[in-house]
C-alpha positions as CSV (number, residue, x, y, z in Angstrom):
1,M,-9.8,39.8,-30.5
2,Q,-9.0,40.0,-26.8
3,N,-6.9,37.2,-25.4
4,P,-8.8,34.9,-22.9
5,M,-8.1,35.5,-19.3
6,T,-5.5,33.2,-17.7
7,R,-6.6,32.3,-14.1
8,V,-3.6,32.0,-11.8
9,L,-3.2,30.7,-8.2
10,V,-0.1,31.9,-6.3
11,V,1.4,29.6,-3.7
12,D,4.1,30.9,-1.4
13,D,4.5,30.8,2.4
14,H,6.2,34.2,2.5
15,P,3.4,36.9,2.4
16,M,5.6,39.6,1.0
17,V,6.7,37.4,-1.9
18,A,3.2,36.3,-2.6
19,E,1.9,39.8,-2.6
20,G,4.7,41.0,-4.9
21,I,4.0,38.3,-7.4
22,Q,0.3,39.0,-7.3
23,S,0.9,42.7,-7.8
24,I,3.1,42.0,-10.9
25,L,0.5,39.7,-12.4
26,E,-2.4,42.0,-11.8
27,S,-0.7,44.6,-14.0
28,Y,-1.5,42.4,-17.0
29,S,-5.0,42.7,-18.5
30,D,-5.1,39.0,-19.6
31,I,-4.3,37.5,-16.2
32,E,-6.6,37.1,-13.2
33,V,-5.2,36.1,-9.9
34,V,-8.0,33.9,-8.5
35,G,-6.3,33.1,-5.1
36,A,-3.2,32.9,-3.0
37,A,-2.2,30.0,-0.7
38,S,0.5,30.0,2.0
39,G,1.1,26.2,2.0
40,G,0.7,23.0,0.1
41,R,-2.4,21.8,1.9
42,E,-4.2,25.1,1.2
43,A,-3.0,25.0,-2.4
44,I,-4.5,21.6,-2.9
45,A,-7.9,22.8,-1.5
46,Q,-7.8,26.0,-3.6
47,A,-6.9,24.1,-6.7
48,E,-10.0,21.9,-6.2
49,D,-12.3,24.9,-5.5
50,L,-10.9,27.4,-8.0
51,S,-9.6,25.3,-10.9
52,P,-7.0,27.8,-12.0
53,D,-5.3,27.5,-15.4
54,V,-1.8,28.0,-13.9
55,I,-0.4,27.5,-10.4
56,L,2.8,29.4,-9.4
57,M,4.2,26.9,-6.8
58,D,6.9,27.5,-4.2
59,L,8.9,24.4,-3.2
60,N,9.7,24.8,0.5
61,M,6.7,25.1,2.6
62,P,6.0,24.2,6.2
63,D,3.1,21.8,5.9
64,V,3.0,20.0,2.5
65,G,5.9,20.7,0.2
66,G,5.5,22.0,-3.3
67,L,6.4,18.7,-4.9
68,S,3.9,16.7,-3.0
69,A,1.3,19.3,-3.5
70,T,2.0,19.3,-7.3
71,E,1.6,15.6,-7.5
72,I,-1.7,15.5,-5.6
73,I,-3.1,18.5,-7.5
74,L,-2.3,16.9,-10.9
75,E,-3.8,13.6,-9.9
76,R,-7.1,15.4,-9.2
77,R,-6.9,18.2,-11.8
78,P,-4.5,17.1,-14.6
79,Q,-5.4,20.0,-16.8
80,I,-3.8,22.5,-14.4
81,R,-0.3,23.7,-15.4
82,V,2.1,23.9,-12.4
83,L,4.9,26.4,-12.8
84,I,7.6,26.2,-10.0
85,L,8.8,29.5,-8.7
86,S,11.9,28.8,-6.5
87,M,15.2,30.2,-5.3
88,H,16.9,26.8,-5.8
89,D,18.8,26.5,-9.1
90,S,20.5,23.1,-8.7
91,P,19.8,20.5,-11.4
92,E,18.4,18.1,-8.8
93,Y,15.7,20.5,-7.8
94,I,14.8,21.3,-11.4
95,T,14.7,17.7,-12.7
96,T,12.8,16.5,-9.7
97,A,10.2,19.2,-10.0
98,L,9.7,18.3,-13.7
99,S,9.5,14.6,-12.9
100,H,6.6,15.4,-10.5
101,G,4.6,17.0,-13.3
102,A,5.6,20.6,-13.2
103,V,5.7,22.1,-16.7
104,G,8.1,24.9,-15.9
105,Y,10.7,26.2,-13.5
106,V,11.4,29.9,-12.8
107,L,14.0,31.3,-10.4
108,K,12.7,33.9,-8.0
109,D,15.4,36.4,-9.0
110,V,14.2,36.7,-12.6
111,Q,12.9,40.0,-14.0
112,P,9.2,40.4,-13.2
113,E,8.2,40.2,-16.9
114,E,9.7,36.7,-17.2
115,I,7.0,35.3,-14.9
116,K,4.5,36.5,-17.5
117,I,6.5,35.0,-20.3
118,A,6.6,31.7,-18.5
119,I,2.8,31.7,-17.9
120,D,2.2,32.4,-21.6
121,A,4.5,29.6,-22.6
122,V,2.9,26.9,-20.5
123,M,-0.5,28.1,-21.6
124,R,0.6,27.4,-25.1
125,G,1.4,23.8,-24.0
126,E,5.2,24.4,-23.9
127,Q,7.7,23.6,-21.1
128,Y,9.4,26.7,-19.8
129,L,12.8,26.9,-18.0
130,C,14.1,30.4,-17.2
131,T,17.7,31.1,-18.4
132,G,19.2,30.3,-15.0
133,A,17.4,27.0,-14.7
134,A,18.2,26.0,-18.3
135,G,21.8,26.9,-17.8
136,S,22.0,24.9,-14.6
137,L,20.9,21.8,-16.6
138,A,23.1,22.4,-19.7
139,P,26.2,20.6,-18.5
140,R,24.2,17.5,-17.6
141,D,22.7,16.6,-21.0
142,D,23.8,13.0,-20.5
143,R,21.5,12.8,-17.5
144,I,18.7,14.7,-19.0
145,N,18.5,12.3,-21.9
146,R,18.2,9.4,-19.4
147,E,14.7,8.5,-18.2
148,A,13.5,10.8,-15.5
149,L,12.3,9.3,-12.2
150,T,8.5,9.4,-11.7
151,G,7.0,11.0,-8.6
152,R,6.3,7.5,-7.3
153,E,9.9,6.4,-7.9
154,Q,11.1,9.4,-6.1
155,T,9.0,8.4,-3.1
156,I,10.2,4.8,-3.2
157,L,13.8,6.1,-3.4
158,L,13.3,8.2,-0.4
159,E,11.9,5.3,1.6
160,L,14.7,2.9,0.6
161,A,17.3,5.5,1.3
162,Q,16.1,5.6,4.9
163,G,17.1,1.9,5.2
164,K,13.6,0.4,5.0
165,S,13.1,-3.1,3.6
166,N,10.8,-3.8,0.7
167,K,8.1,-5.0,3.1
168,E,8.4,-1.9,5.3
169,V,8.1,0.4,2.2
170,A,5.1,-1.6,1.0
171,L,3.4,-1.2,4.4
172,T,4.2,2.6,4.5
173,L,2.9,3.3,1.0
174,D,0.0,0.7,1.1
175,I,1.3,-1.1,-2.0
176,S,2.4,-4.7,-2.6
177,V,5.9,-6.0,-1.9
178,R,6.1,-7.0,-5.6
179,T,5.3,-3.4,-6.7
180,V,8.2,-2.1,-4.4
181,E,10.5,-4.7,-6.0
182,T,9.6,-3.5,-9.5
183,H,10.2,0.1,-8.6
184,R,13.5,-0.8,-7.0
185,K,14.6,-2.6,-10.2
186,N,13.5,0.4,-12.3
187,L,15.4,2.8,-10.1
188,K,18.6,0.8,-10.4
189,R,18.1,0.6,-14.2
190,K,17.4,4.3,-14.7
191,L,20.1,5.5,-12.4
192,G,22.7,3.0,-13.5
193,I,23.1,1.7,-10.0
194,S,23.6,-1.9,-9.1
195,S,23.1,-2.0,-5.3
196,T,20.7,-0.7,-2.6
197,A,23.7,1.0,-0.9
198,G,24.3,2.8,-4.2
199,L,20.7,4.0,-4.2
200,T,21.2,5.4,-0.7
201,R,24.4,7.1,-1.7
202,Y,22.6,8.6,-4.7
203,A,19.8,9.9,-2.5
204,L,22.3,11.5,-0.1
205,E,24.4,13.1,-2.8
206,H,21.4,14.5,-4.7
207,G,19.5,15.9,-1.8
208,V,16.6,13.5,-1.9
209,L,16.6,12.9,1.9
210,Q,16.5,16.7,2.5
211,G,12.9,16.6,1.1
212,T,11.6,14.6,4.1
213,G,8.7,16.5,5.6
214,R,9.1,19.8,3.8
215,G,9.2,18.9,0.1
216,I,12.4,19.4,-1.8
């Protein structure tokens, strides 16, 4: 019996990269590339219109970053599997992507057939990390076993790290001050940090602030 077709949306702001990935995927009889987007905003719209099974998502894009796009898409279409395709192999990028709902992470320098392997794995309901990404996380098992930050907690951390008060964060995100205080306590507990200054230092050391405006 023939395998059902897997519908894939490719998201990358570099046309040559997107075309190369599309060409690789179209060589497989059980994959249909249903669309290509060059930015997060376009990806969100196409995910709504096309309802792909899998989205190959770049992280750094000029309008809406890949992490923000992933979070928005999964809020609206939770059945979609988002597979990050990135050149960044640092543990912070990988764990942050997974905390935003991505089910896999593949580095752009992998062999072409590994993209297909990753797609098949996430379609089976598995999480997939390419060898380079998994190796990058290996020395940090103590941190992996700790609770990962949610997408909302990442957002709160970013706001706090910019020196905003609880009230300012609440106004920016249109949530209550009490909610911000709860998130702040959870952040300190999960990260093992006792002060707001420590949260800011963590954000700087782990590249959280670099995500401002472009996604991480």
